[in-house]
Backbone as CSV, one residue per row, in Angstrom:
resi,resn,N_x,N_y,N_z,CA_x,CA_y,CA_z,C_x,C_y,C_z
1,UNK,-57.137,142.121,49.465,-56.697,143.042,50.472,-57.333,144.396,50.322
2,UNK,-57.567,145.104,51.441,-58.049,146.481,51.318,-56.848,147.406,50.911
3,UNK,-57.175,148.638,50.624,-56.113,149.536,50.114,-54.999,149.791,51.100
4,UNK,-55.329,149.806,52.395,-54.296,150.003,53.387,-53.360,148.816,53.411
5,UNK,-53.869,147.610,53.318,-53.030,146.474,53.294,-52.203,146.410,52.001
6,UNK,-52.820,146.809,50.899,-52.035,146.828,49.665,-50.898,147.874,49.721
7,UNK,-51.197,149.006,50.346,-50.161,150.041,50.495,-49.004,149.502,51.296
8,UNK,-49.276,148.710,52.334,-48.217,148.147,53.180,-47.266,147.241,52.412
9,UNK,-47.673,146.663,51.264,-46.855,145.787,50.519,-45.782,146.558,49.720
10,UNK,-45.978,147.832,49.566,-45.009,148.664,48.703,-44.462,149.843,49.445
11,UNK,-45.003,150.205,50.600,-44.632,151.408,51.320,-44.731,151.136,52.797
12,UNK,-43.793,151.592,53.607,-43.880,151.481,55.049,-44.901,152.511,55.558
13,UNK,-45.922,152.015,56.211,-47.016,152.912,56.697,-46.665,153.370,58.109
14,UNK,-46.717,154.653,58.304,-46.392,155.325,59.582,-47.614,156.021,60.125
15,UNK,-47.868,155.965,61.382,-49.055,156.637,61.942,-48.627,158.035,62.370
16,UNK,-49.363,159.018,61.940,-49.109,160.446,62.237,-50.054,160.808,63.379
17,UNK,-49.714,160.432,64.591,-50.600,160.632,65.740,-49.890,160.356,67.066
18,UNK,-50.428,160.955,68.113,-49.980,160.578,69.473,-51.042,159.744,70.167
19,UNK,-52.069,159.336,69.439,-53.141,158.526,69.989,-52.743,157.076,70.049
20,UNK,-52.333,156.619,71.191,-51.844,155.223,71.333,-52.905,154.224,71.010
21,UNK,-54.156,154.503,71.355,-55.273,153.580,71.042,-55.391,153.335,69.565
22,UNK,-55.306,154.448,68.803,-55.375,154.379,67.333,-54.197,153.596,66.791
23,UNK,-53.009,153.786,67.339,-51.854,153.059,66.903,-51.980,151.569,67.177
24,UNK,-52.473,151.254,68.294,-52.714,149.803,68.621,-53.712,149.166,67.673
25,UNK,-54.688,149.947,67.252,-55.713,149.456,66.370,-55.210,149.289,64.947
26,UNK,-54.409,150.214,64.473,-54.049,150.300,63.049,-52.729,149.601,62.794
27,UNK,-51.868,149.385,63.819,-50.638,148.628,63.687,-49.741,149.148,62.587
28,UNK,-49.263,150.374,62.688,-48.272,150.860,61.706,-46.930,150.388,62.038
29,UNK,-45.954,150.559,61.053,-44.584,150.159,61.311,-43.873,151.195,62.261
30,UNK,-44.087,152.445,62.027,-43.502,153.563,62.790,-44.594,154.510,63.201
31,UNK,-44.240,155.524,63.981,-45.169,156.578,64.305,-44.421,157.906,64.462
32,UNK,-45.112,158.969,64.184,-44.535,160.311,64.299,-45.407,161.206,65.218
33,UNK,-44.727,162.042,65.969,-45.450,163.015,66.813,-44.860,164.388,66.515
34,UNK,-45.555,165.395,66.954,-45.087,166.755,66.902,-45.774,167.566,68.026
35,UNK,-45.414,168.775,68.264,-46.045,169.473,69.401,-47.547,169.567,69.283
36,UNK,-48.057,169.716,68.060,-49.530,169.832,67.883,-50.212,168.479,68.243
37,UNK,-49.629,167.402,67.880,-50.179,166.080,68.205,-50.044,165.785,69.686
38,UNK,-48.910,166.199,70.300,-48.708,165.983,71.696,-49.715,166.800,72.513
39,UNK,-50.019,168.020,72.053,-51.027,168.851,72.686,-52.361,168.145,72.733
40,UNK,-52.754,167.524,71.641,-53.980,166.706,71.565,-53.886,165.504,72.481
41,UNK,-52.730,164.855,72.500,-52.552,163.661,73.333,-52.706,164.012,74.828
42,UNK,-52.229,165.201,75.216,-52.315,165.585,76.600,-53.751,165.673,77.135
43,UNK,-54.715,165.746,76.187,-56.133,165.834,76.603,-56.774,164.427,76.759
44,UNK,-56.054,163.400,76.369,-56.603,162.046,76.372,-56.510,161.446,77.769
45,UNK,-57.544,160.743,78.211,-57.524,160.106,79.505,-56.328,159.170,79.677
46,UNK,-55.912,158.567,78.584,-54.854,157.613,78.661,-53.589,158.196,79.252
47,UNK,-53.331,159.460,79.053,-52.111,160.079,79.533,-52.240,160.877,80.789
48,UNK,-53.448,160.792,81.433,-53.671,161.552,82.659,-52.657,161.155,83.761
49,UNK,-52.343,159.868,83.902,-51.406,159.420,84.915,-49.998,159.931,84.623
50,UNK,-49.597,159.985,83.341,-48.279,160.534,83.013,-48.192,161.954,83.425
51,UNK,-49.273,162.714,83.207,-49.254,164.129,83.565,-49.193,164.276,85.053
52,UNK,-49.921,163.489,85.787,-49.896,163.589,87.238,-48.460,163.244,87.750
53,UNK,-47.823,162.258,87.111,-46.456,161.882,87.500,-45.479,163.052,87.293
54,UNK,-45.673,163.714,86.177,-44.815,164.877,85.871,-45.019,165.983,86.872
55,UNK,-46.278,166.161,87.233,-46.614,167.218,88.222,-45.931,166.952,89.561
56,UNK,-45.803,165.713,89.903,-45.244,165.375,91.218,-43.701,165.349,91.202
57,UNK,-43.128,165.419,89.986,-41.647,165.380,89.855,-41.134,166.794,89.625
58,UNK,-40.669,167.414,90.684,-40.208,168.799,90.560,-39.020,168.926,89.661
59,UNK,-38.207,167.863,89.501,-37.064,167.910,88.643,-37.427,167.959,87.224
60,UNK,-38.622,167.569,86.865,-39.063,167.516,85.451,-39.717,168.802,85.008
61,UNK,-40.042,169.697,85.926,-40.868,170.814,85.579,-40.241,171.738,84.563
62,UNK,-38.960,171.942,84.606,-38.345,172.884,83.673,-38.285,172.325,82.225
63,UNK,-38.378,171.009,82.101,-38.419,170.387,80.759,-39.615,169.449,80.664
64,UNK,-40.761,169.939,81.139,-41.935,169.068,81.246,-42.359,168.566,79.875
65,UNK,-42.251,169.445,78.832,-42.722,169.072,77.471,-41.859,167.944,76.968
66,UNK,-40.563,168.016,77.205,-39.644,166.927,76.749,-39.968,165.611,77.465
67,UNK,-40.169,165.717,78.757,-40.563,164.521,79.526,-41.837,163.893,79.042
68,UNK,-42.814,164.785,78.731,-44.104,164.278,78.270,-43.927,163.661,76.877
69,UNK,-43.190,164.310,75.990,-43.001,163.795,74.640,-42.323,162.424,74.721
70,UNK,-41.353,162.269,75.580,-40.657,160.970,75.671,-41.555,159.959,76.359
71,UNK,-42.343,160.326,77.314,-43.263,159.411,77.950,-44.246,158.855,76.957
72,UNK,-44.800,159.737,76.119,-45.737,159.283,75.070,-45.015,158.436,74.072
73,UNK,-43.840,158.889,73.662,-43.051,158.117,72.685,-42.716,156.758,73.210
74,UNK,-42.418,156.635,74.503,-42.041,155.350,75.088,-43.213,154.426,75.038
75,UNK,-44.435,154.911,75.265,-45.613,154.051,75.180,-45.798,153.559,73.773
76,UNK,-45.593,154.443,72.808,-45.783,154.117,71.419,-44.758,153.044,70.985
77,UNK,-43.509,153.216,71.406,-42.442,152.312,71.000,-42.753,150.932,71.450
78,UNK,-43.459,150.777,72.572,-43.809,149.480,73.095,-44.814,148.691,72.258
79,UNK,-45.474,149.428,71.309,-46.540,148.735,70.569,-46.269,148.787,69.017
80,UNK,-45.153,149.380,68.621,-44.807,149.386,67.197,-43.504,148.593,67.013
81,UNK,-43.283,148.039,65.857,-41.986,147.323,65.632,-40.829,148.272,65.271
82,UNK,-41.204,149.464,64.811,-40.166,150.367,64.315,-39.849,151.518,65.248
83,UNK,-39.879,152.711,64.707,-39.348,153.902,65.374,-40.452,154.918,65.707
84,UNK,-40.139,155.705,66.703,-40.995,156.878,67.013,-40.176,158.172,66.663
85,UNK,-40.799,159.099,66.006,-40.178,160.383,65.748,-40.640,161.381,66.826
86,UNK,-39.635,161.993,67.487,-39.895,162.954,68.532,-39.235,164.295,68.165
87,UNK,-39.997,165.385,68.205,-39.539,166.680,67.675,-38.803,167.530,68.652
88,UNK,-37.770,168.167,68.160,-37.061,169.206,68.905,-37.933,170.460,68.914
89,UNK,-37.895,171.206,70.030,-38.602,172.476,70.147,-38.383,173.329,68.920
90,UNK,-39.481,173.735,68.253,-39.360,174.537,67.052,-38.738,175.875,67.210
91,UNK,-38.727,176.356,68.436,-38.081,177.647,68.717,-36.587,177.587,68.573
92,UNK,-36.050,176.383,68.394,-34.587,176.207,68.203,-34.240,176.028,66.734
93,UNK,-35.168,176.284,65.857,-34.990,175.930,64.417,-33.916,176.756,63.747
94,UNK,-33.458,177.823,64.354,-32.368,178.640,63.699,-31.118,178.622,64.587
95,UNK,-30.976,177.575,65.414,-29.800,177.512,66.312,-29.317,176.023,66.271
96,UNK,-28.250,175.833,65.491,-27.738,174.467,65.305,-27.250,173.887,66.591
97,UNK,-26.491,174.625,67.375,-25.912,174.087,68.626,-27.021,173.720,69.607
98,UNK,-28.041,174.576,69.745,-29.082,174.319,70.686,-29.929,173.087,70.245
99,UNK,-30.113,172.942,68.947,-30.844,171.792,68.420,-30.064,170.513,68.704
100,UNK,-28.782,170.495,68.503,-27.955,169.326,68.791,-28.035,168.975,70.254
101,UNK,-27.929,169.940,71.122,-28.029,169.697,72.575,-29.372,169.158,72.981
102,UNK,-30.458,169.732,72.410,-31.781,169.246,72.748,-31.995,167.810,72.258
103,UNK,-31.500,167.507,71.100,-31.585,166.147,70.564,-30.885,165.142,71.489
104,UNK,-29.730,165.484,71.917,-28.980,164.603,72.871,-29.737,164.437,74.137
105,UNK,-30.396,165.497,74.650,-31.190,165.389,75.879,-32.353,164.433,75.670
106,UNK,-33.058,164.522,74.514,-34.177,163.678,74.231,-33.719,162.203,74.177
107,UNK,-32.598,161.987,73.539,-32.068,160.598,73.496,-31.734,160.075,74.841
108,UNK,-31.167,160.969,75.710,-30.846,160.564,77.086,-32.053,160.226,77.883
109,UNK,-33.166,160.980,77.659,-34.471,160.691,78.355,-34.979,159.331,77.928
110,UNK,-34.898,159.072,76.682,-35.289,157.690,76.176,-34.387,156.634,76.811
111,UNK,-33.107,156.871,76.798,-32.183,155.899,77.371,-32.484,155.616,78.829
112,UNK,-32.899,156.639,79.563,-33.255,156.418,80.972,-34.473,155.511,81.137
113,UNK,-35.255,155.372,80.084,-36.386,154.461,80.089,-36.067,153.138,79.370
114,UNK,-34.792,152.908,79.114,-34.332,151.684,78.529,-34.581,151.569,77.047
115,UNK,-34.762,152.688,76.391,-35.088,152.669,74.947,-33.855,153.183,74.166
116,UNK,-33.334,152.353,73.317,-32.113,152.655,72.552,-32.351,153.652,71.486
117,UNK,-31.276,154.392,71.147,-31.369,155.444,70.086,-31.816,154.903,68.752
118,UNK,-31.626,153.636,68.458,-31.982,153.107,67.139,-33.513,153.015,66.976
119,UNK,-34.266,153.164,68.098,-35.748,153.166,68.009,-36.279,154.605,67.854
120,UNK,-35.418,155.590,67.830,-35.843,156.989,67.839,-35.368,157.708,66.563
121,UNK,-36.239,158.582,66.017,-35.828,159.576,65.060,-36.075,160.947,65.687
122,UNK,-35.055,161.798,65.642,-35.214,163.141,66.098,-35.729,164.076,64.988
123,UNK,-36.897,164.660,65.215,-37.470,165.543,64.199,-36.927,166.966,64.320
124,UNK,-36.508,167.499,63.221,-35.910,168.836,63.169,-36.458,169.565,61.961
125,UNK,-36.810,170.821,62.090,-37.244,171.608,60.960,-36.109,171.717,59.938
126,UNK,-36.437,171.639,58.638,-35.386,171.657,57.617,-35.018,173.069,57.215
127,UNK,-34.609,173.834,58.211,-33.919,175.095,57.967,-32.413,174.811,57.674
128,UNK,-31.637,175.743,57.214,-30.266,175.546,57.042,-29.607,175.084,58.383
129,UNK,-29.969,175.779,59.435,-29.381,175.447,60.785,-29.835,174.104,61.251
130,UNK,-31.092,173.759,60.980,-31.585,172.426,61.383,-30.868,171.305,60.616
131,UNK,-30.623,171.538,59.302,-29.965,170.526,58.488,-28.490,170.351,58.988
132,UNK,-27.848,171.440,59.350,-26.483,171.364,59.835,-26.475,170.561,61.196
133,UNK,-27.463,170.791,62.050,-27.514,170.088,63.285,-27.716,168.578,62.988
134,UNK,-28.579,168.268,62.050,-28.781,166.869,61.736,-27.525,166.195,61.197
135,UNK,-26.737,166.950,60.462,-25.474,166.417,59.936,-24.541,166.022,61.104
136,UNK,-24.491,166.802,62.149,-23.688,166.485,63.343,-24.223,165.297,64.043
137,UNK,-25.554,165.270,64.258,-26.227,164.188,64.999,-26.067,162.839,64.244
138,UNK,-26.209,162.897,62.948,-26.082,161.609,62.167,-24.699,161.015,62.376
139,UNK,-23.663,161.892,62.447,-22.314,161.331,62.630,-22.162,160.747,64.016
140,UNK,-23.020,161.173,64.948,-22.977,160.641,66.331,-23.805,159.373,66.466
141,UNK,-24.495,158.992,65.413,-25.401,157.834,65.472,-26.798,158.167,65.890
142,UNK,-27.130,159.433,65.984,-28.524,159.872,66.307,-29.211,160.190,64.975
143,UNK,-30.116,159.358,64.561,-30.696,159.522,63.219,-31.882,160.508,63.285
144,UNK,-32.061,161.211,62.196,-32.975,162.376,62.197,-34.026,162.307,61.100
145,UNK,-35.142,162.933,61.432,-36.287,163.137,60.493,-36.359,164.624,60.276
146,UNK,-35.962,165.065,59.067,-36.031,166.490,58.713,-37.423,166.785,58.186
147,UNK,-38.104,167.640,58.982,-39.564,167.876,58.751,-39.779,169.294,58.207
148,UNK,-40.988,169.610,57.835,-41.408,170.845,57.214,-40.599,171.068,55.935
149,UNK,-40.537,170.025,55.135,-39.889,170.117,53.819,-40.908,170.498,52.803
150,UNK,-40.820,171.670,52.212,-41.781,172.164,51.210,-41.134,172.379,49.837
151,UNK,-39.798,172.427,49.804,-39.164,172.752,48.533,-38.034,171.804,48.189
152,UNK,-37.686,171.780,46.913,-36.638,170.870,46.395,-35.275,171.153,47.016
153,UNK,-34.955,172.392,47.214,-33.665,172.762,47.765,-33.482,172.229,49.171
154,UNK,-34.599,172.226,49.966,-34.495,171.639,51.285,-34.180,170.151,51.153
155,UNK,-34.874,169.471,50.243,-34.594,168.011,50.049,-33.211,167.767,49.632
156,UNK,-32.677,168.592,48.711,-31.332,168.434,48.277,-30.313,168.560,49.423
157,UNK,-30.527,169.610,50.202,-29.591,169.885,51.317,-29.656,168.772,52.357
158,UNK,-30.846,168.226,52.599,-30.976,167.132,53.598,-30.229,165.917,53.142
159,UNK,-30.315,165.566,51.850,-29.592,164.403,51.315,-28.093,164.656,51.346
160,UNK,-27.664,165.891,51.027,-26.261,166.225,51.076,-25.704,166.010,52.482
161,UNK,-26.539,166.293,53.505,-26.104,166.210,54.872,-26.168,164.801,55.394
162,UNK,-26.707,163.866,54.645,-26.801,162.487,55.088,-27.904,162.230,56.082
163,UNK,-29.020,163.026,56.014,-30.108,162.812,56.891,-30.731,161.455,56.662
164,UNK,-31.149,160.796,57.758,-31.757,159.487,57.610,-33.057,159.529,56.832
165,UNK,-33.876,160.557,57.128,-35.234,160.654,56.579,-35.690,162.065,56.427
166,UNK,-36.488,162.352,55.421,-37.149,163.628,55.293,-38.649,163.461,55.244
167,UNK,-39.353,164.474,55.687,-40.829,164.512,55.650,-41.305,165.664,54.736
168,UNK,-41.368,165.409,53.394,-41.954,166.465,52.560,-43.446,166.543,52.743
169,UNK,-43.956,167.763,52.952,-45.363,167.941,53.241,-46.139,168.050,51.924
170,UNK,-47.322,167.415,51.877,-48.142,167.411,50.706,-49.296,168.369,50.874
171,UNK,-50.127,168.123,51.890,-51.369,168.904,52.028,-51.095,170.372,52.230
172,UNK,-50.069,170.758,52.967,-49.859,172.196,53.212,-49.416,172.879,51.941
173,UNK,-48.699,172.186,51.065,-48.374,172.765,49.762,-49.635,173.028,48.969
174,UNK,-50.533,172.030,48.927,-51.827,172.222,48.257,-52.598,173.375,48.867
175,UNK,-52.604,173.456,50.178,-53.359,174.556,50.849,-52.870,175.923,50.338
176,UNK,-51.563,176.092,50.233,-51.010,177.377,49.772,-51.451,177.697,48.395
177,UNK,-51.367,176.707,47.501,-51.741,176.938,46.113,-53.238,177.262,45.958
178,UNK,-54.051,176.568,46.699,-55.495,176.846,46.641,-55.849,178.237,47.166
179,UNK,-55.061,178.682,48.151,-55.324,180.029,48.695,-54.681,181.160,47.914
180,UNK,-53.665,180.877,47.136,-52.882,181.963,46.517,-52.816,181.943,45.014
181,UNK,-53.399,180.869,44.385,-53.381,180.805,42.935,-54.784,180.377,42.450
182,UNK,-54.935,180.274,41.151,-56.230,179.797,40.600,-56.178,178.311,40.284
183,UNK,-55.267,177.576,40.917,-55.127,176.119,40.660,-56.437,175.415,40.873
184,UNK,-56.779,174.530,40.004,-57.901,173.624,40.170,-57.355,172.195,40.052
185,UNK,-57.547,171.398,41.079,-57.025,170.030,41.107,-58.163,169.071,40.750
186,UNK,-58.039,168.469,39.577,-59.092,167.536,39.154,-58.669,166.083,39.358
187,UNK,-57.415,165.870,39.511,-56.881,164.542,39.819,-55.598,164.670,40.612
188,UNK,-55.235,163.621,41.344,-54.132,163.693,42.275,-52.810,164.076,41.605
189,UNK,-52.667,163.710,40.322,-51.450,164.085,39.597,-51.271,165.553,39.413
190,UNK,-52.361,166.318,39.574,-52.300,167.815,39.443,-51.943,168.457,40.771
191,UNK,-51.950,167.697,41.862,-51.715,168.235,43.204,-50.231,168.634,43.307
192,UNK,-49.935,169.911,43.530,-48.519,170.325,43.626,-47.720,169.649,44.758
193,UNK,-48.455,169.287,45.828,-47.776,168.567,46.910,-47.356,167.124,46.492
194,UNK,-48.207,166.489,45.749,-47.892,165.206,45.178,-46.729,165.289,44.213
195,UNK,-46.814,166.304,43.353,-45.720,166.531,42.374,-44.383,166.774,43.045
196,UNK,-44.392,167.480,44.183,-43.189,167.798,44.904,-42.532,166.498,45.444
197,UNK,-43.318,165.670,46.055,-42.804,164.415,46.608,-42.299,163.503,45.537
198,UNK,-43.038,163.426,44.426,-42.574,162.577,43.292,-41.232,163.062,42.761
199,UNK,-41.030,164.338,42.649,-39.816,164.893,42.130,-38.649,164.535,43.098
200,UNK,-38.870,164.716,44.354,-37.847,164.436,45.366,-37.480,162.954,45.319
201,UNK,-38.516,162.119,45.308,-38.303,160.650,45.282,-37.459,160.260,44.075
202,UNK,-37.816,160.754,42.927,-37.075,160.347,41.691,-35.683,160.850,41.732
203,UNK,-35.439,162.080,42.265,-34.101,162.627,42.393,-33.231,161.774,43.326
204,UNK,-33.793,161.385,44.474,-33.000,160.577,45.401,-32.655,159.200,44.808
205,UNK,-33.614,158.605,44.123,-33.335,157.275,43.598,-32.394,157.338,42.391
206,UNK,-32.551,158.356,41.583,-31.669,158.509,40.388,-30.245,158.687,40.789
207,UNK,-29.992,159.404,41.930,-28.688,159.728,42.333,-28.139,158.851,43.479
208,UNK,-28.911,157.857,43.864,-28.424,156.881,44.864,-28.323,157.367,46.267
209,UNK,-29.086,158.374,46.651,-29.101,158.820,48.046,-29.743,157.798,48.891
210,UNK,-29.263,157.635,50.110,-29.844,156.699,51.061,-30.978,157.339,51.896
211,UNK,-31.121,158.625,51.876,-32.145,159.294,52.667,-33.530,158.830,52.260
212,UNK,-34.303,158.504,53.309,-35.648,157.960,53.163,-36.621,159.109,52.848
213,UNK,-37.526,158.927,51.926,-38.602,159.844,51.618,-39.857,159.430,52.288
214,UNK,-40.379,160.266,53.199,-41.633,159.917,53.854,-42.632,161.046,53.674
215,UNK,-43.527,160.895,52.700,-44.569,161.865,52.477,-45.408,162.071,53.725
216,UNK,-45.841,163.344,53.921,-46.560,163.700,55.169,-47.603,164.766,54.839
217,UNK,-48.449,165.009,55.835,-49.417,166.146,55.727,-50.432,165.896,54.603
218,UNK,-51.243,164.860,54.774,-52.155,164.556,53.698,-53.538,165.091,53.969
219,UNK,-54.222,165.597,52.920,-55.551,166.100,53.074,-56.640,165.106,52.713
220,UNK,-56.276,164.102,51.867,-57.217,163.134,51.420,-56.512,161.846,50.953
221,UNK,-57.290,160.816,50.759,-56.677,159.516,50.377,-56.128,159.553,48.955
222,UNK,-56.677,160.427,48.087,-56.125,160.525,46.703,-54.677,160.872,46.714
223,UNK,-54.263,161.797,47.568,-52.859,162.140,47.663,-51.988,160.999,48.100
224,UNK,-52.522,160.189,49.000,-51.763,159.042,49.474,-51.665,158.016,48.384
225,UNK,-52.744,157.719,47.702,-52.745,156.697,46.651,-51.818,157.118,45.491
226,UNK,-51.725,158.448,45.205,-50.847,158.905,44.142,-49.351,158.785,44.507
227,UNK,-49.051,158.455,45.774,-47.635,158.281,46.210,-47.408,156.799,46.639
228,UNK,-48.296,155.893,46.252,-48.098,154.484,46.581,-46.730,154.030,45.945
229,UNK,-45.905,153.441,46.843,-44.589,153.011,46.430,-43.506,153.922,46.987
230,UNK,-43.851,155.077,47.534,-42.917,155.921,48.202,-42.309,155.179,49.374
231,UNK,-41.083,155.503,49.792,-40.428,154.757,50.861,-41.303,154.560,52.051
232,UNK,-41.835,155.695,52.559,-42.759,155.683,53.688,-43.779,156.768,53.529
233,UNK,-44.927,156.603,54.163,-45.943,157.702,54.199,-46.438,157.692,55.622
234,UNK,-46.503,158.917,56.237,-47.050,159.050,57.603,-48.431,159.616,57.445
235,UNK,-49.390,158.888,57.990,-50.780,159.060,57.677,-51.608,159.179,58.983
236,UNK,-52.552,160.078,59.045,-53.410,160.224,60.185,-54.339,158.998,60.330
237,UNK,-54.746,158.684,61.552,-55.630,157.480,61.729,-56.916,157.534,60.887
238,UNK,-57.571,158.702,60.719,-58.807,158.763,59.978,-58.559,158.397,58.495
239,UNK,-57.429,158.859,57.916,-57.140,158.483,56.550,-56.691,157.055,56.365
240,UNK,-56.002,156.535,57.381,-55.706,155.125,57.345,-56.949,154.262,57.387
241,UNK,-57.909,154.675,58.216,-59.168,153.952,58.262,-59.992,154.044,56.935
242,UNK,-59.872,155.209,56.296,-60.573,155.431,55.011,-59.989,154.444,53.986
243,UNK,-58.660,154.288,53.956,-58.020,153.364,53.024,-58.430,151.961,53.307
244,UNK,-58.502,151.616,54.620,-58.880,150.231,54.998,-60.313,149.892,54.665
245,UNK,-61.135,150.955,54.420,-62.566,150.715,54.119,-62.788,150.388,52.644
246,UNK,-61.751,150.516,51.787,-61.896,150.226,50.385,-61.132,148.984,49.956
247,UNK,-61.766,148.147,49.134,-61.154,146.936,48.587,-60.720,147.120,47.141
248,UNK,-60.813,148.315,46.620,-60.426,148.602,45.234,-58.952,148.362,45.073
249,UNK,-58.523,148.149,43.859,-57.083,147.900,43.556,-56.319,149.210,43.708
250,UNK,-55.121,149.059,44.347,-54.240,150.204,44.563,-52.966,149.949,43.715
251,UNK,-52.776,150.677,42.589,-51.610,150.456,41.774,-50.374,151.175,42.396
252,UNK,-49.207,150.593,42.133,-47.950,151.215,42.557,-47.571,152.277,41.537
253,UNK,-47.344,153.527,42.002,-47.076,154.616,41.104,-45.625,155.127,41.261
254,UNK,-44.911,154.815,42.331,-43.511,155.186,42.511,-42.650,153.941,42.620
255,UNK,-41.608,153.874,41.848,-40.637,152.775,41.932,-39.222,153.363,41.826
256,UNK,-38.292,152.769,42.555,-36.918,153.258,42.456,-36.325,153.081,41.064
257,UNK,-35.438,153.984,40.706,-34.755,153.870,39.407,-33.764,152.708,39.435
258,UNK,-33.676,152.045,38.296,-32.774,150.875,38.194,-31.352,151.367,37.872
259,UNK,-31.235,152.536,37.257,-29.919,153.118,36.952,-29.677,154.383,37.764
260,UNK,-28.507,154.477,38.297,-28.199,155.707,39.060,-27.032,156.418,38.392
261,UNK,-27.010,157.758,38.599,-25.915,158.563,38.107,-25.326,159.366,39.260
262,UNK,-24.153,159.923,39.050,-23.476,160.632,40.112,-24.337,161.789,40.648
263,UNK,-24.294,161.965,41.976,-25.055,163.049,42.585,-24.454,164.386,42.227
264,UNK,-25.294,165.471,42.148,-24.742,166.770,41.878,-23.965,167.334,43.031
265,UNK,-23.232,168.384,42.838,-22.444,168.998,43.989,-23.402,169.420,45.049
266,UNK,-22.901,169.362,46.310,-23.768,169.786,47.473,-24.082,171.253,47.354
267,UNK,-25.308,171.624,47.782,-25.751,172.986,47.815,-24.940,173.776,48.812
268,UNK,-24.539,174.932,48.403,-23.930,175.884,49.351,-25.033,176.570,50.184
269,UNK,-24.611,177.137,51.314,-25.597,177.862,52.118,-26.231,179.006,51.309
270,UNK,-25.418,179.724,50.557,-25.956,180.850,49.784,-27.001,180.367,48.781
271,UNK,-26.678,179.226,48.065,-27.639,178.690,47.083,-28.898,178.169,47.753
272,UNK,-28.740,177.572,48.916,-29.918,177.049,49.655,-30.813,178.231,50.048
273,UNK,-30.232,179.220,50.667,-31.079,180.331,51.154,-31.703,181.102,49.990
274,UNK,-31.009,181.249,48.876,-31.558,181.922,47.730,-32.760,181.159,47.183
275,UNK,-32.577,179.816,47.043,-33.667,178.987,46.510,-34.909,179.063,47.360
276,UNK,-34.713,178.976,48.673,-35.883,179.136,49.572,-36.507,180.487,49.422
277,UNK,-35.689,181.520,49.396,-36.188,182.907,49.301,-37.002,183.113,48.003
278,UNK,-36.530,182.511,46.902,-37.179,182.707,45.612,-38.508,181.972,45.426
279,UNK,-38.781,181.029,46.307,-40.021,180.257,46.231,-40.950,180.792,47.355
280,UNK,-41.917,181.637,46.953,-42.802,182.230,47.949,-43.518,181.210,48.816
281,UNK,-43.966,180.114,48.152,-44.672,179.089,48.924,-43.773,178.479,49.990
282,UNK,-42.545,178.121,49.614,-41.603,177.501,50.562,-41.318,178.442,51.725
283,UNK,-41.002,179.695,51.403,-40.719,180.685,52.374,-41.870,180.836,53.394
284,UNK,-43.103,180.972,52.878,-44.240,181.194,53.740,-44.577,179.977,54.553
285,UNK,-44.603,178.800,53.888,-45.044,177.587,54.643,-43.991,177.106,55.636
286,UNK,-42.730,177.231,55.350,-41.721,176.903,56.332,-41.836,177.768,57.587
287,UNK,-41.936,179.092,57.349,-42.072,180.026,58.497,-43.361,179.746,59.258
288,UNK,-44.440,179.524,58.527,-45.778,179.275,59.177,-45.714,177.957,59.975
289,UNK,-45.062,176.926,59.401,-45.019,175.632,60.098,-44.198,175.751,61.419
290,UNK,-43.102,176.450,61.383,-42.287,176.640,62.584,-43.122,177.410,63.632
291,UNK,-43.781,178.493,63.158,-44.578,179.277,64.131,-45.665,178.440,64.743
292,UNK,-46.371,177.627,63.942,-47.487,176.786,64.449,-46.996,175.807,65.483
293,UNK,-45.882,175.149,65.196,-45.358,174.149,66.164,-44.884,174.860,67.429
294,UNK,-44.266,176.020,67.260,-43.790,176.783,68.418,-44.966,177.208,69.296
295,UNK,-46.051,177.656,68.646,-47.231,178.071,69.434,-47.843,176.892,70.157
296,UNK,-47.881,175.735,69.587,-48.426,174.587,70.274,-47.475,174.085,71.352
297,UNK,-46.187,174.232,71.158,-45.229,173.953,72.212,-45.505,174.816,73.463
298,UNK,-45.742,176.074,73.228,-46.033,177.007,74.310,-47.319,176.624,75.009
299,UNK,-48.350,176.279,74.218,-49.623,175.864,74.813,-49.466,174.650,75.635
300,UNK,-48.630,173.697,75.179,-48.429,172.476,75.960,-47.707,172.820,77.233
301,UNK,-46.711,173.700,77.187,-45.992,174.133,78.377,-46.964,174.752,79.413
302,UNK,-47.872,175.622,78.876,-48.852,176.321,79.748,-49.800,175.276,80.348
303,UNK,-50.221,174.316,79.516,-51.145,173.287,80.056,-50.502,172.479,81.160
304,UNK,-49.282,172.065,80.969,-48.579,171.316,82.005,-48.350,172.125,83.246
305,UNK,-47.934,173.415,83.064,-47.712,174.282,84.178,-48.981,174.537,84.999
306,UNK,-50.119,174.696,84.298,-51.345,174.954,84.942,-51.788,173.815,85.849
307,UNK,-51.364,172.640,85.509,-51.798,171.478,86.261,-50.812,171.135,87.400
308,UNK,-49.710,171.858,87.522,-48.735,171.560,88.548,-49.359,171.835,89.908
């Protein structure tokens, strides 16, 4: 088997793209989208008809981005066996009530297309407010993907809240360290993003949390291979193809703990905010990630409006 096929035997492989053609070709279990990926998808000929349909539907104009995200997600759901992650507007990242309402609206849009909530994960930034929103949604049966996880405190709080899944970012953590420290990475084990996901994974398994760990934001295949055995990994098509091009042996490096111990007390809001504040990388990358997604959301809105 090639490395991609070997990875599938120990980890659920998720496609990090809105490119339906790539998803059809690579056959992942699940797929994830975000405003940046949807902005790219809007340029593809495959979605030209969807855009024209939205243009002709005056009722959809006020929430055109949501309708487009769900239309793309609906196409993807038809070709994967698992779930599609669809993201809440990043501008709602510090408003729990608005995030909950937007999530319900997205689920309703999917339902109108005949797609049940069990095929959807609602992506929410792992701010304190986002985590609280996810806690409410999970109780309603709307499962969530807490994204933009850069620090351990975020992962702790997500598990405390009963989030279905978290997306700890690997490559963006490495980016920050390369830009702000004298770190030299000679092997994947030295990569601080890889180290972060390994720590979270071991903590979850040691304490018996059900929250799924899905590593995200990869810069190279070495990072992916260093996390072989993680619950899930969401990978861009180009890196999936690079893995498929190699027939070398891929060893499993992460395995769940056989013994579990009681979970620690849940983080308080004050402890969470202080931990995030004290970690410069987490503070900067979380804020930067929210800004980037919000900027691409605005660009997508402008693109759709310009074509009306």
